[in-house]
C-alpha positions as CSV (number, residue, x, y, z in Angstrom):
1,M,3.9,5.6,6.4
2,S,5.5,2.0,5.9
3,E,8.4,1.6,2.9
4,V,6.9,0.5,-0.5
5,I,5.3,-3.3,-0.4
6,A,6.4,-4.8,-4.1
7,S,3.0,-7.2,-4.9
8,D,3.9,-10.3,-5.2
9,E,1.6,-10.4,-8.3
10,R,3.3,-7.6,-10.0
11,P,6.7,-7.1,-8.9
12,G,7.9,-4.1,-10.6
13,G,4.7,-3.2,-11.5
14,L,2.4,-2.8,-8.6
15,A,3.0,-1.6,-5.4
16,Y,1.6,-0.3,-2.1
17,I,2.4,2.4,0.5
18,K,0.2,1.9,4.4
19,F,-0.8,5.3,5.7
20,F,-1.3,4.5,9.6
21,P,-3.6,6.6,11.6
22,D,-1.4,9.0,14.2
23,A,-1.0,8.3,17.7
24,G,-0.3,11.8,18.8
25,H,3.1,10.6,20.3
26,T,6.0,8.5,19.4
27,M,5.4,5.0,19.2
28,M,7.8,1.9,18.9
29,A,6.7,-1.4,18.0
30,F,8.7,-4.5,19.1
31,E,5.8,-6.8,17.8
32,E,3.5,-7.2,15.7
33,A,0.4,-5.1,16.8
34,P,-2.9,-5.1,15.1
35,L,-4.6,-1.9,13.3
36,R,-8.0,-1.2,13.0
37,D,-7.6,1.6,10.8
38,V,-5.2,1.7,7.8
39,M,-5.2,3.7,4.6
40,I,-3.5,1.8,1.6
41,A,-1.9,3.1,-1.5
42,T,-2.0,0.9,-4.8
43,S,0.1,2.4,-7.3
44,V,1.0,1.2,-11.1
45,R,4.3,1.5,-12.8
46,F,3.4,3.0,-16.5
47,P,5.7,2.1,-19.8
48,D,6.8,5.9,-18.7
49,G,8.6,4.5,-16.0
50,W,6.7,7.0,-13.5
51,W,4.6,5.5,-10.5
52,R,1.0,6.6,-10.1
53,V,-1.5,6.1,-7.4
54,S,-4.5,4.1,-9.0
55,A,-6.5,4.0,-6.0
56,I,-7.0,4.2,-2.1
57,S,-8.6,1.6,0.2
58,R,-9.3,1.3,3.6
59,N,-8.2,-1.4,5.8
60,R,-7.1,-4.1,2.6
61,I,-4.4,-4.8,-0.1
62,M,-6.4,-4.6,-3.8
63,M,-5.8,-7.3,-5.7
64,A,-3.9,-7.1,-9.2
65,F,-6.9,-8.0,-11.1
66,E,-8.7,-5.7,-9.2
67,V,-6.2,-2.7,-10.2
68,F,-5.6,-4.3,-13.8
69,Y,-9.2,-5.1,-14.9
70,S,-7.6,-8.5,-16.0
């Protein structure tokens, strides 16, 4: 799992978390490495202050217009 990634389009209101496949052993990256299968949870901050997952996608980050239907 990655750290929370803030959206450039809606910082403070839209964020992403990437879930990586389990390699079955401990890994450490020393430089960028392509991952072929990543699940990405798109989270939205609601007016009550709570974050809720609005979508889960495979291998792509959803744009703000796809989440907010603008």
